[in-house]
N, C-alpha and C positions, 0 to 999 in steps of 0.2 A: 214590899217596899220597906216595911218595918224590919224585915229580916236583914236586909242590906245595911240598914242603919245600926242594927244591933250587932252585926258581924262584918264590920267594914274591912277587916284584914282578909278574911276568907273570901269575901266578895271581890276585893281588889286582886287577890292572888288568882282567883278564877278568871277574872277579866284578862289579866296579863297572860295567863295560860292560853286562853282562847285566841288572843291576838297573836301570840307567839306561834301557836299551831297553824294559824292562817298564813302567817308569814312564811313558815317553813314549807307549808304546802305549796305556796306560790313559787318560792325559790326552787323547790324540788321539781315542780312541773316546768319551770323556765329553763333549768340547766340540764334536765334529763335529755332534751334533744341534742344539746351540745356534746354531752357525754357519749350519746349513741353515735354521733358523727365522728368523734375522736376515736371511739372504739372501732368503727368501721374502717377508718383510715389506717389505723394501726394494723388491723387484720390484713388489709390490702397490701400495705408496705411489707409486712412480715412475709406474705406469700411471695411477693416479688423478690425479696432477699433470698428466700429459700430456693426459688427457681434459679436465681443468679448464681448461687453457690454451686449449682450442679453444672454450670457452664465450664468449658475448657479454659477460658481466659478470665475466670473470676479474679477481680483485683486483690488477690492475696499477695504476700511479699514474694513468694517463690515465682508466681506468675509475672509479677512486675519485673523481677530480675530477668526472667526469660524473654520478656518483651523487649527490654533494653538491649539484650544480646542480639535479638533478631533484627532490631532497627539498626544497630551498628553494622551487622553483616550486610544488611540491605544497602546501606550507604556505601560501604566498601565495594560491593558488586556494581552499584550504579556508577561509581567513579571509574571502575575498570571498563565498564561498557562505554562510557564517554571517551576514555582514552583510545579504545579500539577504533573509534571513528575520527581520530585526529588527522589521519591521512586524507580524509575527505573534507576537512575543515580548512578552507583557503585562508591565505594570509589576508591582511587588510586590503579591502577593495578600494582602489583610488580612482577618482574620476580623471578622464583624459579629455582632450579637446574633441568637440563633435566631429571635426574633419578627420582626426586621427582614428576615431572609431569607424567612420565610413570607410577609410582606407583599409582598416583591418577586416571589415565585412567583405569588401571587394576581393582582398587577397584570399580570404577563406573560400569565397564563392568560386574563384578561378581554380583553386586547388581541388574543390569537390567536383567541378565540371570536368577537370582532367581525369580524375579517378573514375567517374562514371563513364567517360568516353573509353577509357582503357578496359572497362568491364563490359563494354557494349550495352550499357543501360542508358535509359533516357531520363531527363529531368524536365519538370514543368518549364515552360518558356520564361515565366516570370521569376524563377528560382533565385533567391538571394539569401540563402542560409537561414530562412525564417524571419529575416528582417526586411521583407519586401517593402514595408511602408517607409523605409529610409533610403530607398533607391533615388528619390528625387528631393528629399528633405533631410535636414540634419537632426540628429537626436538631441534632446535637451542635455546640456552639459552635466546637470545634476544627476542624470541617470546613466551616464556613460560608463561608470565604474561597474555597476551590477550588470549592465548590458554586455560589456566586454567579457565579463566572467561567463555569462550565459552563452556568448558567441563561441568561446573556447569549447564548451561542452557540446554544443550543437554541431560544431565542426567535427568533433570526434564521432558523434552519432552518424553523420552522413558519410564520413570516411569508412566507418565500419559497415554501413549499408552498401556502399560502393564495392567494398571488398567481397561482400556476400554475393555480389553479382545478381541482383534481381533483374526483372525485365524492364521495370520502370518505377520511378517515384511519381506517384499520382498527385499528391497534395501535401502541403505543409501548413500548419497553423500554430503560431506561437501566441500564448496568452500574454496580453499586455501587462506590464508591471505598474504598480502604483506610482513609481517615480516618473514614468513616462507622461503621466497626466499632471505632474506637479505635486503629487502626494508624497507621503513618507511612509516607509514600512516600519511598523512598530514591532520590535522584537521582545517586548516585555513578556517574561515568563515563557518565551518560545525557545525551543532547543534546536529547531530546524526550520528552514524556509523552503517550501516547494516551489520550483519554477517549472511551469507546465507547458507542454507542447504536444501536438498531435501530428502524426504522419500517416499517410496511406500509400502503400506500395504494392506492386504486383510482381510475382516471381514464383519460382519453383519451391518445393518443400525444403530443399537443402538451403536455399538462400534465406528462408525464414529462420531455420534452425541456426545457421551460422551467425545471423545478425543478432539474435537474442543472446547467443552464447558470448558474443563479443561485448555486448552491453554489460552482462553480468561479470565479465572479467576486467572491466575498466580499472586501471590502477589509480586514476586520479578523481574519478567522479562516481557518485552513488545514484543509480537510477532505480525508480520504483514504477513497475507497470501497474497503472490504475485500471485501465480498460483495454481489452483486446477483442477484436472480432475477426475471424478468419472465414472467408467464403470461397468455396471451390468454384472455379469457372464452369465446371460441368456439374450440373445438378442431378444427373442420373448416371447410373453405372454404365460401364462399357458394354457394347453389343458386339457380336461376331464381326460385323462390318468394320469395326474400328481397327481390327488387326490388319497391318500392312505387311504382307509376306512378299519376299522376293520371288520373282518368276523362276521356277525350277529350270535347271539346265537340261539340255536335250539328253534323253536317255541313251546311255552307251552300253557297252558290254557289261553284263552282270547287274544292270539296273533293276531288272525284274526281281532279283533276289534281295534288293535293298530298298525298302519302302521309304527310307529317310533321305534318299538321294535328292540333292538340290536344296536341302535345308541346312542352315547353320546350327548344328547341335552342340556346339561348344568344343573346347579343346579336349582332345582325347577321344572324339567320336570315331566310329568305325569308318573306313574308307568305302567308296562305292564298290559294290559287289561283295562286301563282307557282311554276312548276316549276323555277326556277333552283336550283343547288346552294347550301346555306347557306354564308355567308362564314366563320363561326366556329362551333366546337363546344367549349363549356366543360366537357364531360363530366359534366354534372349528372346524367344518367341513371346513369352508372357510380358516381357518388358516393353514390347511394342504395343501392348494393349493397356497396361496398367501403369499408373504413376507418372505419366508424362504431362498431365494438365497443370496449369498454374493456379495459384490461389491469390486472392486479394486480401490484404491485411490492413486493418485499421487499428492503431494503437495510440493510447494516451499515456504519456510518460511524465513523471515528475522527477526533475533533476533536484536532488536534495542538497541544499546548501546548509551545512551544519554550522550553527552559530557558536559563539563563545561558550565554553563549558561552564556549567553551573557549579556553584559552591555547595556540594552535598552536605557539608557540615551544618548548614543552616536549615536543612530540611526537618 
């Protein structure tokens, strides 16, 4: 104690040094954790930047310019694509009176009935061009515009089917629209509105092929096949008993020398008594066995009503 009194300056300096060292030790231990965190974060970010620099579209100036060019070209191509569908984009759809709409449906139904009768094909007894629910009631006036547009397309579909000459139209189902229940279709951000319907018909392979070819070639409407199911009426292959051959004519002079006498071998075949090989074979015998059965087709179709073109400059 006497030493401290005798050496106050040295003692004070030592005390200050001890306190300062303690403070530095405290601060060092306190901030070492933050420093380590900062160092770890920097290392992690540096690794991410290094990895990003190896990417194809790293945000360098030359890549940014390339991206701008690509976006511009994309907008131009999108605009051209929209223009290509202009012929399928109908003019403004206006509502008509409910009675006028019913008259239009009846006129279309009569037209389709005549076409099917001419092709010797049958229609469901209740057929009304897909609008069977409006046979005895009137459509809401707020929905007649879009319904009349859909009627035009469905009339085209059934006329094409009649021309393809199937055996029969089995069933028709048209999906109800929001407007028919008092609702409103929202076209926000939509480029197209699908109007769906389903039909089932039975006929030969040619009628199926001709029908779908006609749909794809429509000049006014754009159809998308969503679902299709084709079922052959015969689930097993043909057997010999399925062949229906004509009864051979009575053997005449020279018949023994011609084993093909009595069969239609096609144009150019050798006459009876001529043992020469036939010049042509039109496969008429096989045609009596194969390819004569009908198929039943179920198909769900979307009539695509293209809406107003979007401003691609704002994309």
